[in-house]
Structure formats: structure tokens, C-alpha cells
C-alpha positions as CSV (number, residue, x, y, z in Angstrom):
1,M,-6.8,21.0,20.4
2,H,-9.3,23.6,19.2
3,N,-11.2,21.8,16.4
4,K,-12.6,24.0,13.8
5,G,-13.6,21.5,11.1
6,T,-13.0,22.0,7.4
7,V,-12.6,25.7,6.8
8,L,-11.8,27.5,3.5
9,L,-8.1,27.9,2.9
10,E,-6.3,29.5,0.0
11,T,-2.8,29.5,-1.5
12,N,-1.3,31.2,-4.5
13,R,-2.7,28.6,-6.9
14,L,-5.3,26.7,-4.9
15,I,-8.6,26.8,-3.0
16,L,-8.9,24.2,-0.3
17,R,-12.6,24.0,0.3
18,K,-15.4,21.7,1.4
19,F,-16.5,19.1,-1.1
20,D,-19.6,20.1,-3.1
21,I,-21.9,17.3,-4.3
22,E,-22.3,19.2,-7.6
23,D,-18.7,18.5,-8.4
24,Y,-18.9,14.7,-8.3
25,E,-18.7,14.3,-12.1
26,K,-15.6,16.5,-12.3
27,I,-14.1,14.6,-9.3
28,F,-14.8,11.3,-11.0
29,N,-13.3,12.4,-14.4
30,N,-10.3,14.3,-12.9
31,Y,-9.0,11.6,-10.5
32,C,-11.3,9.1,-8.9
33,N,-11.5,6.9,-12.0
34,D,-7.7,6.9,-12.6
35,G,-5.8,3.7,-11.6
36,R,-2.6,5.7,-11.5
37,V,-4.0,7.9,-8.7
38,A,-5.4,4.9,-6.8
39,Q,-2.2,2.8,-7.2
40,Y,-0.9,3.5,-3.6
41,V,-4.1,4.1,-1.7
42,T,-6.7,1.9,-0.2
43,W,-9.7,2.9,-2.4
44,N,-10.2,1.3,-5.8
45,P,-10.6,3.5,-8.9
46,H,-14.3,4.3,-9.3
47,I,-16.1,2.5,-12.1
48,N,-18.8,5.1,-12.6
49,S,-19.6,8.6,-11.4
50,S,-22.5,7.4,-9.1
51,E,-19.8,5.7,-6.9
52,T,-18.1,9.1,-6.6
53,K,-21.4,10.9,-6.0
54,E,-22.1,8.5,-3.1
55,L,-18.7,9.1,-1.5
56,V,-18.8,12.9,-1.9
57,S,-22.3,12.9,-0.4
58,M,-21.0,11.0,2.6
59,W,-18.2,13.5,3.1
60,V,-20.6,16.5,2.7
61,S,-22.8,15.0,5.4
62,R,-19.9,15.0,7.9
63,Y,-19.1,18.7,7.7
64,D,-21.0,19.6,10.8
65,D,-18.5,17.6,12.8
66,L,-15.7,19.9,13.9
67,E,-13.2,17.0,14.0
68,F,-13.8,16.3,10.3
69,Y,-11.1,17.8,8.1
70,H,-11.5,16.9,4.4
71,W,-10.6,19.5,1.8
72,Q,-11.3,19.4,-1.9
73,V,-8.1,20.7,-3.6
74,A,-9.3,23.0,-6.4
75,L,-7.4,25.3,-8.8
76,K,-7.9,29.0,-8.0
77,E,-8.1,30.0,-11.6
78,N,-11.2,28.0,-12.4
79,N,-12.3,26.2,-9.2
80,E,-11.6,22.8,-10.9
81,P,-11.4,20.0,-8.4
82,I,-8.1,18.2,-8.8
83,G,-7.5,16.4,-5.5
84,S,-8.3,15.6,-1.9
85,L,-6.5,16.3,1.4
86,A,-7.8,15.0,4.7
87,V,-7.0,14.4,8.3
88,V,-7.3,10.6,8.3
89,G,-6.5,10.0,12.0
90,I,-6.6,12.0,15.2
91,E,-4.8,11.1,18.5
92,R,-6.4,13.6,20.9
93,D,-4.2,12.8,23.9
94,L,-1.1,13.5,21.8
95,K,-2.6,16.4,19.9
96,E,-1.5,14.5,16.8
97,V,-3.2,14.3,13.3
98,E,-2.3,12.1,10.3
99,L,-2.8,13.4,6.8
100,G,-3.7,11.6,3.6
101,Y,-4.0,13.0,0.1
102,S,-4.5,12.2,-3.5
103,L,-4.1,14.3,-6.6
104,A,-5.1,14.1,-10.3
105,Y,-2.3,12.5,-12.3
106,N,-2.1,15.5,-14.7
107,Y,-1.0,17.7,-11.7
108,W,1.8,15.4,-10.3
109,N,5.3,16.9,-10.0
110,K,4.1,20.5,-10.2
111,G,4.2,21.4,-6.4
112,I,0.5,21.4,-6.1
113,M,0.2,18.9,-3.3
114,T,3.2,20.4,-1.5
115,E,1.4,23.8,-1.6
116,A,-1.8,22.3,-0.3
117,V,-0.2,20.2,2.5
118,S,1.9,23.1,3.6
119,K,-1.2,25.3,4.0
120,V,-3.1,22.6,5.9
121,I,-0.1,22.0,8.2
122,K,0.1,25.7,9.0
123,F,-3.7,25.8,9.8
124,L,-3.5,22.7,12.0
125,F,-0.6,24.1,14.0
126,E,-1.8,27.7,14.3
127,E,-5.6,27.3,14.5
128,V,-6.3,23.8,15.7
129,Q,-3.3,23.8,18.0
130,V,-2.0,20.3,17.2
131,N,1.4,19.4,18.4
132,R,2.3,16.8,15.7
133,V,1.4,16.2,12.1
134,V,2.2,12.8,10.7
135,A,1.9,11.1,7.3
136,R,3.1,7.9,5.7
137,H,3.5,6.5,2.3
138,D,4.3,3.2,0.5
139,S,8.1,3.0,0.2
140,R,7.6,2.7,-3.6
141,N,5.6,5.9,-3.8
142,I,8.6,8.3,-3.9
143,G,6.6,11.3,-5.0
144,S,4.5,11.2,-1.9
145,G,7.6,11.1,0.3
146,K,8.9,14.1,-1.6
147,V,5.8,16.1,-0.7
148,M,6.3,15.3,3.0
149,Q,10.0,16.3,2.8
150,K,9.2,19.6,1.0
151,C,6.6,20.4,3.7
152,G,9.4,20.1,6.3
153,M,8.3,16.8,7.7
154,K,11.1,14.6,9.1
155,Y,11.6,11.0,8.1
156,E,11.1,8.8,11.2
157,G,11.5,5.4,9.8
158,T,10.1,2.6,7.7
159,L,8.0,-0.1,9.2
160,R,8.4,-3.3,7.1
161,S,5.2,-5.0,5.8
162,S,3.2,-2.8,8.1
163,D,0.6,-1.3,5.7
164,W,-1.5,-2.2,2.7
165,N,-2.9,-0.6,-0.4
166,N,-3.9,-1.5,-3.9
167,Q,-0.4,-3.0,-4.4
168,G,-0.9,-5.4,-1.4
169,I,1.1,-5.5,1.8
170,C,3.8,-2.8,1.8
171,D,6.5,-1.1,3.8
172,A,5.4,2.2,5.2
173,C,7.7,5.2,5.5
174,Y,6.7,7.6,8.3
175,Y,7.2,11.3,8.5
176,A,6.3,13.9,11.1
177,L,6.6,17.5,11.9
178,L,6.3,19.0,15.4
179,K,4.9,22.4,16.2
180,S,8.2,23.3,17.9
181,E,10.0,22.6,14.6
182,R,8.2,25.3,12.6
């Protein structure tokens, strides 16, 4: 792997960029305080913007690490932060990365996250030289699975009661895409 860290990426509608501490209030208001966004993840909705500021500050402090990949998903038209997309796990020996993401509720079912994940997958295969990109979702979170499918990821199976999130212990559906499949 040739780690490059979080670099600026763009799509037709989006800017995938490093988090900026100055955006913390918008991030809080747009998605971090929303229980619908946090329903199938491991973080709780933020109670106040200072909680979001602390988290964003921690992420910003890690950008010197070339193995740290965490993008702010922002609308190209106005640079509004509407989501987060990160490499949440790296298996160096396998050249494998795992993705995780969240998106403001008002932007669900518009192809936004599919657009963002597709761009990041392309970057990871072409620039970072990973061999395998994986992701998983709670079996009840159908929308997240659709993102994975639309990005070309293949369903590999469901592990029963193998994960947990704000709903409790859950079944985890696994998807992956190999570099050779692109």
C-alpha cells in the first residue's frame, strides 16, 4: 500500500475534504445531533455542538498520519458539510481497508453517499494500491446495503449477532470489492 492520507477528492456534486474545525456547528446541526443518522452506528447523537467540536478537533489533529483517511462530505455548490466517510480499519498484510460512513438525513436516497463512496473506492484502488475494500451494515439498514451494491461491492454473507450499534446486538451484512473486479 502507498498511504497518502486524506486528500481532496471531487465528484460532480461533492467535495470530499479534510474536516475543518470551523465547520463544527454546521456538522452538529446537519447530522451529528440527529438520532435518525445515528440509529445504526456506534456513536450517540451529540447533545450539544461542543461535543461535535471536540470530535472534529481530534480528527483534524490526525491528518498528519498518512494512514488516516477521514473525509468530510460537502456539497460542491456551497461547501456545506453533510456527511462523513472514513477508512475505519486497515489490514496491511491483506492490503484491505474497511469503510464507514454517515450522511445527513435530508440527503438520504439521493445517490450522494454512493457518489462519495465510489470516488473513495477509486482513489483507494488507484492511488493507495489496496487490493480489497470492505464494508458492513446492520441487516435492518437496507439503505446502507444499497450504497455498497451500487458501488459494485459484492455481498459476502451475514454474520448473525456479530456486531452492535445503537440498536443493540445485530446481524452484520458484509460486502467487498477486489481491485481485480474493477
